[in-house]
All heavy atoms as an XYZ file, in Angstrom:
771
protein
N      64.400    127.647     98.646
C      64.462    128.822     99.481
C      63.571    129.911     98.882
O      63.589    130.149     97.694
C      65.912    129.316     99.572
C      66.054    130.610    100.334
S      67.738    131.237    100.426
C      68.502    129.949    101.373
N      62.798    130.570     99.727
C      61.918    131.645     99.287
C      62.726    132.892     98.976
O      63.724    133.180     99.623
C      60.900    131.967    100.373
O      60.102    130.841    100.645
N      62.270    133.638     97.981
C      62.940    134.873     97.586
C      62.028    136.049     97.881
O      60.830    135.991     97.615
C      63.264    134.848     96.096
C      64.228    133.763     95.713
C      64.460    133.765     94.216
C      65.340    132.594     93.834
N      65.530    132.521     92.389
N      62.615    137.124     98.417
C      61.857    138.321     98.747
C      62.517    139.514     98.079
O      63.724    139.717     98.213
C      61.806    138.530    100.275
C      61.050    137.384    100.937
C      61.160    139.866    100.609
C      61.006    137.468    102.439
N      61.718    140.306     97.351
C      62.203    141.541     96.760
C      61.887    142.668     97.724
O      60.733    142.890     98.079
C      61.533    141.809     95.414
C      61.829    143.162     94.767
C      63.328    143.310     94.480
C      61.011    143.316     93.494
N      62.914    143.382     98.149
C      62.763    144.497     99.084
C      62.988    145.780     98.294
O      64.074    145.997     97.764
C      63.779    144.390    100.231
C      63.591    143.066    100.990
C      63.659    145.593    101.170
C      64.755    142.706    101.877
N      61.944    146.624     98.224
C      62.036    147.868     97.479
C      61.762    149.018     98.433
O      60.695    149.079     99.047
C      61.022    147.917     96.318
C      61.187    149.198     95.526
C      61.146    146.697     95.433
N      62.732    149.913     98.560
C      62.552    151.097     99.393
C      63.591    152.124     98.985
O      64.718    151.765     98.645
C      62.695    150.751    100.873
C      62.082    151.828    101.753
O      62.657    152.937    101.833
O      61.020    151.570    102.340
N      63.210    153.400     99.033
C      64.160    154.441     98.660
C      65.154    154.752     99.771
O      66.157    155.398     99.545
C      63.431    155.713     98.233
C      62.533    156.278     99.313
O      62.272    155.584    100.312
O      62.071    157.426     99.157
N      64.902    154.268    100.963
C      65.802    154.483    102.102
C      66.718    153.271    102.253
O      66.254    152.179    102.591
C      64.979    154.692    103.367
C      65.822    155.026    104.586
O      67.003    154.608    104.653
O      65.294    155.685    105.488
N      68.023    153.443    102.030
C      68.930    152.298    102.116
C      68.974    151.671    103.503
O      69.193    150.470    103.637
C      70.297    152.870    101.727
C      70.179    154.344    101.873
C      68.728    154.686    101.684
N      68.716    152.456    104.547
C      68.719    151.903    105.898
C      67.547    150.944    106.107
O      67.695    149.887    106.719
C      68.692    153.022    106.933
C      69.924    153.882    106.892
N      69.944    155.101    106.272
C      71.178    153.671    107.363
C      71.150    155.620    106.365
N      71.929    154.765    107.023
N      66.389    151.304    105.579
C      65.226    150.419    105.688
C      65.466    149.146    104.884
O      65.185    148.039    105.351
C      63.931    151.131    105.235
C      63.574    152.229    106.245
C      62.787    150.132    105.087
C      62.380    153.071    105.853
N      66.026    149.302    103.667
C      66.336    148.110    102.856
C      67.270    147.168    103.606
O      67.042    145.969    103.660
C      66.977    148.519    101.521
C      66.033    149.099    100.518
C      66.629    149.149     99.119
N      67.949    149.735     99.036
C      68.198    151.013     98.784
N      67.201    151.863     98.604
N      69.438    151.453     98.699
N      68.331    147.725    104.188
C      69.304    146.900    104.896
C      68.692    146.251    106.136
O      68.976    145.093    106.441
C      70.530    147.717    105.272
C      71.367    148.114    104.080
C      72.506    149.046    104.442
O      72.609    149.528    105.570
N      73.372    149.314    103.473
N      67.853    146.996    106.846
C      67.215    146.452    108.043
C      66.292    145.288    107.694
O      66.375    144.208    108.293
C      66.424    147.543    108.762
C      65.689    147.107    110.026
C      66.679    146.703    111.108
C      64.778    148.222    110.519
N      65.435    145.494    106.700
C      64.519    144.428    106.288
C      65.315    143.244    105.735
O      65.020    142.085    106.051
C      63.487    144.948    105.262
C      62.642    143.813    104.716
C      62.599    146.020    105.901
N      66.354    143.519    104.948
C      67.193    142.448    104.408
C      67.822    141.634    105.531
O      67.839    140.400    105.482
C      68.277    143.021    103.508
C      69.165    141.945    102.896
C      70.267    142.534    102.039
O      70.836    143.576    102.370
N      70.557    141.874    100.936
N      68.324    142.308    106.552
C      68.947    141.620    107.681
C      67.969    140.637    108.336
O      68.303    139.479    108.573
C      69.438    142.641    108.714
C      69.892    142.036    109.996
N      71.108    141.399    110.128
C      69.275    141.935    111.201
C      71.224    140.946    111.363
N      70.125    141.262    112.034
N      66.758    141.103    108.632
C      65.778    140.241    109.282
C      65.332    139.094    108.383
O      65.164    137.967    108.835
C      64.563    141.060    109.747
C      64.816    141.795    111.025
C      65.157    143.140    111.009
C      64.729    141.149    112.242
C      65.412    143.822    112.182
C      64.969    141.817    113.429
C      65.316    143.161    113.406
N      65.149    139.361    107.096
C      64.713    138.313    106.180
C      65.804    137.266    105.965
O      65.525    136.069    105.947
C      64.270    138.912    104.846
C      63.039    139.780    104.942
S      61.611    138.870    105.596
C      60.858    140.123    106.595
N      67.052    137.697    105.821
C      68.142    136.741    105.660
C      68.355    135.922    106.919
O      68.682    134.735    106.844
C      69.430    137.456    105.248
C      69.393    137.940    103.826
C      70.660    138.650    103.402
O      71.451    139.099    104.232
N      70.858    138.770    102.098
N      68.149    136.541    108.080
C      68.270    135.808    109.341
C      67.241    134.695    109.441
O      67.460    133.689    110.122
C      68.128    136.773    110.528
N      66.125    134.867    108.745
C      65.082    133.842    108.730
C      65.276    132.848    107.586
O      64.443    131.982    107.358
C      63.704    134.493    108.624
C      63.313    135.270    109.864
C      63.163    134.378    111.087
O      62.626    133.258    110.954
O      63.588    134.803    112.178
N      66.379    132.999    106.821
C      66.697    132.037    105.784
C      66.205    132.390    104.393
O      66.239    131.555    103.495
N      65.741    133.625    104.200
C      65.239    134.023    102.898
C      66.363    134.567    102.024
O      67.283    135.214    102.503
C      64.169    135.108    103.027
C      62.930    134.632    103.717
C      62.674    135.004    105.022
C      62.024    133.823    103.058
C      61.530    134.577    105.664
C      60.880    133.390    103.688
C      60.636    133.758    104.989
N      66.255    134.329    100.737
C      67.123    134.967     99.757
C      66.480    136.304     99.438
O      65.265    136.392     99.278
C      67.210    134.101     98.508
C      68.135    134.623     97.459
C      68.197    133.702     96.258
O      67.980    132.484     96.413
O      68.457    134.215     95.159
N      67.272    137.370     99.374
C      66.702    138.687     99.142
C      67.304    139.349     97.914
O      68.429    139.072     97.527
C      66.940    139.616    100.359
O      68.336    139.747    100.579
C      66.265    139.080    101.610
N      66.509    140.218     97.321
C      66.965    141.097     96.249
C      66.548    142.500     96.655
O      65.512    142.686     97.295
C      66.322    140.708     94.928
N      67.378    143.489     96.323
C      67.121    144.858     96.739
C      66.914    145.769     95.538
O      67.563    145.593     94.505
C      68.294    145.392     97.563
C      68.651    144.627     98.826
C      69.900    145.232     99.461
C      67.506    144.628     99.808
N      66.017    146.734     95.699
C      65.820    147.780     94.689
C      65.606    149.084     95.438
O      64.895    149.125     96.446
C      64.629    147.457     93.802
N      66.223    150.154     94.930
C      66.139    151.445     95.589
C      64.972    152.309     95.165
O      64.644    153.274     95.832
N      64.339    151.943     94.051
C      63.193    152.723     93.593
C      62.349    151.884     92.639
O      62.688    150.742     92.322
C      63.633    154.027     92.927
C      64.562    153.815     91.738
O      64.403    152.810     91.008
O      65.451    154.652     91.533
N      61.265    152.489     92.201
C      60.342    151.778     91.323
C      60.961    151.361     90.010
O      60.659    150.288     89.485
N      61.844    152.220     89.465
C      62.476    151.877     88.196
C      63.330    150.623     88.323
O      63.322    149.768     87.449
C      63.312    153.051     87.680
C      62.472    154.194     87.160
C      63.316    155.319     86.580
O      64.480    155.078     86.230
O      62.774    156.435     86.483
N      64.086    150.538     89.429
C      64.891    149.338     89.648
C      64.005    148.111     89.841
O      64.367    147.019     89.435
C      65.795    149.504     90.869
C      66.924    150.481     90.673
C      67.778    150.609     91.934
O      67.441    150.078     92.984
N      68.882    151.319     91.806
N      62.860    148.303     90.447
C      61.973    147.177     90.728
C      61.148    146.764     89.514
O      60.566    145.680     89.509
C      61.037    147.518     91.883
N      61.086    147.612     88.483
C      60.246    147.307     87.330
C      60.627    146.004     86.643
O      59.799    145.383     85.991
C      60.261    148.456     86.316
C      59.375    149.629     86.696
C      59.495    150.745     85.662
C      57.928    149.203     86.835
N      61.898    145.574     86.778
C      62.262    144.285     86.192
C      61.540    143.163     86.930
O      61.561    142.024     86.507
C      63.773    144.085     86.241
O      64.209    144.036     87.598
N      60.834    143.497     88.057
C      60.011    142.559     88.842
C      58.642    143.184     89.060
O      58.188    143.325     90.184
C      60.707    142.261     90.150
O      60.104    141.257     90.851
N      57.989    143.645     87.976
C      56.701    144.325     88.046
C      55.704    143.536     88.883
O      55.715    142.315     88.901
C      56.127    144.517     86.648
C      56.972    145.400     85.768
C      56.466    145.381     84.338
O      55.528    144.676     84.003
N      57.114    146.145     83.492
N      54.779    144.279     89.532
C      53.806    143.638     90.415
C      53.018    142.538     89.708
O      52.957    141.411     90.184
C      52.828    144.665     90.988
C      53.383    145.480     92.099
C      52.302    146.251     92.814
C      51.704    147.316     91.945
N      50.820    148.245     92.653
N      52.387    142.847     88.592
C      51.546    141.850     87.922
C      52.394    140.687     87.438
O      52.048    139.524     87.625
C      50.738    142.490     86.782
C      49.737    143.462     87.401
C      50.063    141.431     85.928
C      48.829    144.149     86.435
N      53.521    140.995     86.819
C      54.411    139.931     86.366
C      54.885    139.112     87.569
O      54.953    137.892     87.503
C      55.612    140.519     85.623
C      56.536    139.486     85.028
C      57.634    140.151     84.225
C      58.532    139.124     83.580
N      59.587    139.746     82.784
N      55.189    139.799     88.653
C      55.613    139.106     89.870
C      54.552    138.149     90.381
O      54.835    137.018     90.748
N      53.300    138.620     90.416
C      52.222    137.736     90.866
C      52.066    136.551     89.919
O      51.803    135.440     90.350
C      50.904    138.503     91.001
C      50.784    139.257     92.291
C      50.858    140.631     92.314
C      50.611    138.589     93.494
C      50.762    141.336     93.495
C      50.505    139.279     94.692
C      50.587    140.662     94.703
N      52.236    136.782     88.634
C      52.139    135.678     87.672
C      53.262    134.664     87.884
O      53.098    133.488     87.615
C      52.184    136.212     86.239
C      50.943    136.981     85.859
C      51.077    137.705     84.521
O      52.176    137.944     84.034
N      49.942    138.061     83.933
N      54.400    135.143     88.372
C      55.536    134.254     88.602
C      55.560    133.668     90.001
O      56.487    132.950     90.353
C      56.848    135.014     88.334
C      57.058    135.446     86.897
C      58.304    136.322     86.775
C      57.177    134.237     85.978
N      54.568    133.999     90.826
C      54.483    133.374     92.136
C      54.587    134.289     93.337
O      54.634    133.824     94.463
N      54.597    135.610     93.130
C      54.624    136.532     94.262
C      53.365    136.349     95.086
O      52.273    136.195     94.548
C      54.717    137.990     93.758
O      55.935    138.148     93.064
C      54.645    138.980     94.908
N      53.500    136.356     96.400
C      52.356    136.152     97.277
C      51.771    137.440     97.836
O      50.592    137.523     98.115
C      52.744    135.245     98.453
C      53.019    133.835     97.996
O      52.176    133.276     97.289
O      54.073    133.297     98.346
N      52.604    138.457     98.027
C      52.109    139.676     98.646
C      53.125    140.790     98.444
O      54.272    140.540     98.080
C      51.886    139.446    100.139
C      50.919    140.438    100.760
O      50.467    141.375    100.064
O      50.618    140.296    101.960
N      52.702    142.002     98.670
C      53.602    143.149     98.676
C      53.034    144.184     99.629
O      51.861    144.139     99.991
C      53.792    143.737     97.273
C      52.573    144.435     96.723
C      52.436    145.812     96.814
C      51.549    143.704     96.132
C      51.310    146.449     96.324
C      50.423    144.332     95.633
C      50.318    145.702     95.730
O      49.205    146.320     95.245
N      53.862    145.116    100.044
C      53.457    146.144    100.992
C      54.061    147.458    100.523
O      55.246    147.522    100.194
C      53.987    145.782    102.382
C      53.531    146.593    103.574
C      52.013    146.478    103.747
C      54.212    146.088    104.831
N      53.239    148.503    100.446
C      53.725    149.799    100.003
C      53.863    150.744    101.191
O      53.257    150.537    102.242
C      52.802    150.422     98.930
C      52.770    149.566     97.680
C      51.386    150.602     99.475
N      54.692    151.789    101.009
C      54.874    152.796    102.046
C      53.760    153.823    101.974
O      53.257    154.066    100.891
C      56.218    153.498    101.854
C      57.385    152.687    102.297
C      58.724    153.304    101.952
C      58.936    154.684    102.460
N      60.274    155.205    102.181
N      53.408    154.435    103.058
C      53.922    154.149    104.395
C      53.296    152.868    104.938
O      52.157    152.542    104.622
C      53.487    155.353    105.221
C      52.245    155.848    104.529
C      52.434    155.531    103.064
N      54.063    152.135    105.717
C      53.544    150.921    106.315
C      53.910    150.883    107.781
O      54.855    151.522    108.221
C      54.074    149.665    105.603
C      55.562    149.470    105.742
C      56.077    148.746    106.806
C      56.439    149.995    104.817
C      57.442    148.549    106.943
C      57.800    149.805    104.933
C      58.310    149.086    106.007
N      53.117    150.150    108.512
C      53.386    149.942    109.928
C      54.299    148.732    110.061
O      54.012    147.672    109.474
C      52.079    149.680    110.686
C      51.167    150.876    110.773
C      51.730    151.973    111.664
O      52.414    151.644    112.648
O      51.491    153.155    111.353
N      55.400    148.845    110.807
C      56.289    147.692    110.986
C      55.559    146.451    111.494
O      55.852    145.338    111.071
C      57.323    148.185    112.000
C      57.360    149.663    111.793
C      55.932    150.038    111.458
N      54.585    146.650    112.368
C      53.840    145.497    112.877
C      53.027    144.827    111.778
O      52.828    143.616    111.795
C      52.937    145.914    114.039
C      53.668    146.326    115.317
C      52.677    146.793    116.368
C      54.528    145.192    115.849
N      52.557    145.622    110.801
C      51.838    145.036    109.670
C      52.784    144.189    108.821
O      52.421    143.089    108.382
C      51.203    146.114    108.799
C      50.440    145.527    107.618
C      49.849    146.571    106.679
O      50.012    147.785    106.935
O      49.233    146.164    105.695
N      54.008    144.667    108.611
C      55.000    143.888    107.864
C      55.259    142.552    108.550
O      55.214    141.496    107.913
C      56.304    144.672    107.722
C      57.480    143.910    107.115
C      57.181    143.488    105.687
C      58.738    144.758    107.179
N      55.485    142.603    109.853
C      55.730    141.370    110.610
C      54.521    140.447    110.526
O      54.659    139.245    110.298
C      56.080    141.696    112.076
C      56.138    140.433    112.921
C      57.412    142.439    112.153
N      53.327    140.997    110.677
C      52.110    140.182    110.622
C      51.930    139.534    109.256
O      51.550    138.363    109.161
C      50.891    141.031    110.972
N      52.203    140.274    108.193
C      52.070    139.707    106.844
C      53.066    138.584    106.605
O      52.721    137.546    106.045
C      52.262    140.794    105.781
C      51.080    141.715    105.624
C      51.429    142.791    104.604
N      50.345    143.707    104.399
C      49.612    143.759    103.287
N      49.851    142.941    102.291
N      48.646    144.632    103.173
N      54.311    138.795    107.029
C      55.323    137.743    106.864
C      54.924    136.506    107.656
O      54.986    135.384    107.155
C      56.720    138.247    107.268
C      57.718    137.100    107.320
C      57.197    139.320    106.299
N      54.483    136.703    108.900
C      54.068    135.557    109.726
C      52.868    134.837    109.106
O      52.807    133.611    109.115
C      53.746    136.011    111.143
C      54.979    136.314    111.965
C      54.601    136.665    113.383
C      55.827    136.910    114.229
N      55.472    137.225    115.618
N      51.926    135.593    108.562
C      50.752    134.971    107.936
C      51.164    134.136    106.730
O      50.671    133.025    106.530
C      49.736    136.035    107.532
N      52.074    134.676    105.923
C      52.543    133.919    104.759
C      53.310    132.673    105.189
O      53.157    131.602    104.597
C      53.412    134.804    103.859
C      52.657    135.863    103.078
C      53.633    136.850    102.440
C      51.774    135.229    102.018
N      54.135    132.815    106.210
C      54.879    131.652    106.697
C      53.939    130.594    107.246
O      54.148    129.397    107.036
C      55.884    132.073    107.772
C      57.074    132.865    107.267
C      57.915    133.342    108.443
C      57.911    132.037    106.315
N      52.901    131.033    107.934
C      51.924    130.083    108.464
C      51.184    129.386    107.325
O      51.004    128.179    107.330
C      50.933    130.806    109.374
C      49.944    129.890    110.038
C      49.054    130.675    110.992
C      48.045    129.775    111.662
N      47.171    130.509    112.575
N      50.767    130.175    106.334
C      50.030    129.634    105.197
C      50.881    128.653    104.399
O      50.395    127.649    103.913
C      49.578    130.777    104.289
C      48.638    130.328    103.191
C      48.158    131.468    102.316
N      47.878    132.675    103.071
C      48.041    133.899    102.574
N      48.495    134.074    101.359
N      47.762    134.953    103.303
N      52.160    128.970    104.249
C      53.054    128.132    103.459
C      54.146    127.534    104.329
O      55.298    127.460    103.924
C      53.675    128.945    102.315
C      52.637    129.504    101.390
C      52.305    130.845    101.405
C      51.954    128.667    100.510
C      51.338    131.352    100.563
C      50.977    129.173     99.665
C      50.679    130.518     99.694
O      49.714    131.016     98.860
N      53.781    127.097    105.519
C      54.746    126.577    106.484
C      55.623    125.476    105.939
O      56.808    125.402    106.240
N      55.091    124.617    105.119
C      55.887    123.526    104.573
C      56.988    124.074    103.681
O      58.122    123.634    103.748
C      55.003    122.532    103.800
C      54.083    121.808    104.781
C      55.843    121.540    103.022
C      53.080    120.889    104.137
N      56.685    125.089    102.884
C      57.679    125.643    101.971
C      58.797    126.367    102.707
O      59.921    126.402    102.243
C      57.010    126.596    100.988
N      58.512    126.947    103.883
C      59.534    127.705    104.590
C      60.235    126.901    105.675
O      61.290    127.284    106.138
C      58.922    128.955    105.218
O      57.981    128.587    106.203
N      59.663    125.777    106.079
C      60.283    124.972    107.127
C      61.498    124.234    106.583
O      61.526    123.824    105.431
C      59.270    123.970    107.683
N      62.492    124.064    107.430
C      63.672    123.320    107.022
C      63.461    121.824    107.219
O      64.119    121.017    106.593
C      64.899    123.798    107.799
C      65.238    125.254    107.517
C      65.402    125.553    106.042
O      66.089    124.852    105.329
N      64.757    126.603    105.572
N      62.552    121.466    108.119
C      62.215    120.057    108.339
C      60.715    119.890    108.169
O      59.937    120.620    108.769
C      62.620    119.591    109.754
O      64.016    119.824    109.922
C      62.321    118.117    109.955
N      60.326    118.957    107.341
C      58.921    118.668    107.100
C      58.667    117.253    107.578
O      59.411    116.331    107.234
C      58.572    118.795    105.596
C      57.116    118.457    105.352
C      58.903    120.188    105.092
N      57.622    117.073    108.375
C      57.323    115.744    108.895
C      55.898    115.365    108.541
O      54.975    116.162    108.653
C      57.504    115.694    110.414
C      57.306    114.298    110.961
C      58.091    114.063    112.227
O      58.831    114.915    112.677
N      57.927    112.896    112.793
N      55.743    114.120    108.121
C      54.433    113.546    107.837
C      54.406    112.171    108.466
O      55.018    111.239    107.945
C      54.192    113.471    106.329
C      52.770    112.996    105.996
O      51.914    112.967    106.908
O      52.517    112.661    104.833
N      53.737    112.079    109.593
C      53.717    110.809    110.314
C      55.111    110.450    110.793
O      55.773    111.229    111.466
N      55.570    109.271    110.405
C      56.886    108.787    110.840
C      58.007    109.199    109.903
O      59.169    108.921    110.166
C      56.846    107.261    110.968
N      57.692    109.876    108.813
C      58.711    110.254    107.824
C      59.033    111.744    107.965
O      58.139    112.584    108.006
C      58.228    109.956    106.387
C      59.251    110.419    105.369
C      57.935    108.476    106.227
N      60.341    112.046    108.048
C      60.790    113.432    108.157
C      61.785    113.734    107.043
O      62.661    112.918    106.740
C      61.437    113.675    109.519
N      61.642    114.914    106.442
C      62.544    115.378    105.389
C      63.287    116.600    105.913
O      62.672    117.598    106.274
C      61.756    115.748    104.135
C      62.515    116.466    103.027
C      63.578    115.555    102.426
C      61.561    116.932    101.948
N      64.609    116.513    105.969
C      65.453    117.625    106.397
C      66.021    118.274    105.143
O      66.890    117.706    104.480
C      66.575    117.122    107.308
C      67.411    118.257    107.875
O      67.534    119.308    107.218
O      67.954    118.076    108.982
N      65.522    119.469    104.823
C      65.936    120.151    103.592
C      67.394    120.584    103.643
O      68.081    120.590    102.628
C      65.040    121.358    103.341
C      63.604    120.946    103.022
C      62.696    122.128    102.914
N      63.148    123.052    101.880
C      62.614    124.232    101.686
N      61.624    124.648    102.444
N      63.055    125.024    100.742
N      67.883    120.966    104.829
C      69.280    121.393    104.927
C      70.243    120.237    104.721
O      71.250    120.367    104.047
C      69.543    122.035    106.294
C      68.965    123.426    106.389
O      68.735    124.093    105.395
N      68.700    123.872    107.604
N      69.956    119.105    105.356
C      70.843    117.959    105.288
C      70.552    117.066    104.087
O      71.306    116.116    103.819
C      70.722    117.128    106.576
N      69.460    117.329    103.394
C      69.043    116.511    102.258
C      68.898    115.041    102.684
O      69.385    114.139    102.037
C      70.022    116.623    101.078
C      70.185    118.031    100.588
N      69.238    118.650     99.814
C      71.166    118.942    100.799
C      69.638    119.884     99.549
N      70.795    120.085    100.138
N      68.205    114.853    103.817
C      68.014    113.501    104.360
C      66.544    113.244    104.634
O      65.806    114.130    105.039
C      68.768    113.337    105.681
C      70.261    113.351    105.564
C      70.921    113.159    106.915
O      70.346    113.447    107.948
N      72.157    112.687    106.890
N      66.158    111.991    104.425
C      64.836    111.521    104.788
C      65.009    110.471    105.861
O      65.825    109.550    105.701
C      64.081    110.919    103.573
C      62.732    110.358    103.999
C      63.913    111.957    102.473
N      64.297    110.614    106.971
C      64.395    109.632    108.055
C      63.017    109.117    108.392
O      62.006    109.793    108.157
C      65.044    110.242    109.309
O      64.280    111.392    109.708
C      66.479    110.642    109.064
N      62.989    107.928    108.952
C      61.728    107.314    109.372
C      61.890    106.856    110.810
O      62.838    106.165    111.149
C      61.376    106.130    108.493
C      60.055    105.496    108.863
C      59.655    104.383    107.894
O      60.409    104.044    107.004
N      58.467    103.855    108.084
N      60.922    107.272    111.652
C      60.949    106.849    113.053
C      60.063    105.627    113.214
O      59.154    105.388    112.426
C      60.456    107.982    113.974
O      59.126    108.349    113.573
C      61.377    109.179    113.910
N      60.344    104.883    114.250
C      59.587    103.640    114.479
C      58.185    103.900    114.940
O      57.766    104.873    115.359
C      60.285    102.782    115.526
C-alpha cells in the first residue's frame, strides 16, 4: 500500500485530503507544520522513495492532476489487481489466477 504524508497548517484541509486519499486505498500520515514534517524531510523522503510533493498555495486541480499522473505512472503499484496475459494477481485476496 502506498503511503502519503499530508502536511498542512489547516486541520480541515488535512482531513479533507486524508479522506480522499484513504478512500482511494492510501495509507496516510498527517503533520500540522514543517516541524512535525521534519521527521520526513524532503531530501530524506526522496531518498526513501518519495515521488512528489506540493507546497501551498496550490490549486486543487493541480493536486488531483499530480495524484492521477503518479497513479498512471505507477499503475501496477496502486492497482489491486495486476494482470499479465492470462495470469492475474489479486493483492486484496492474495490470489493468483490463470484464465484459459
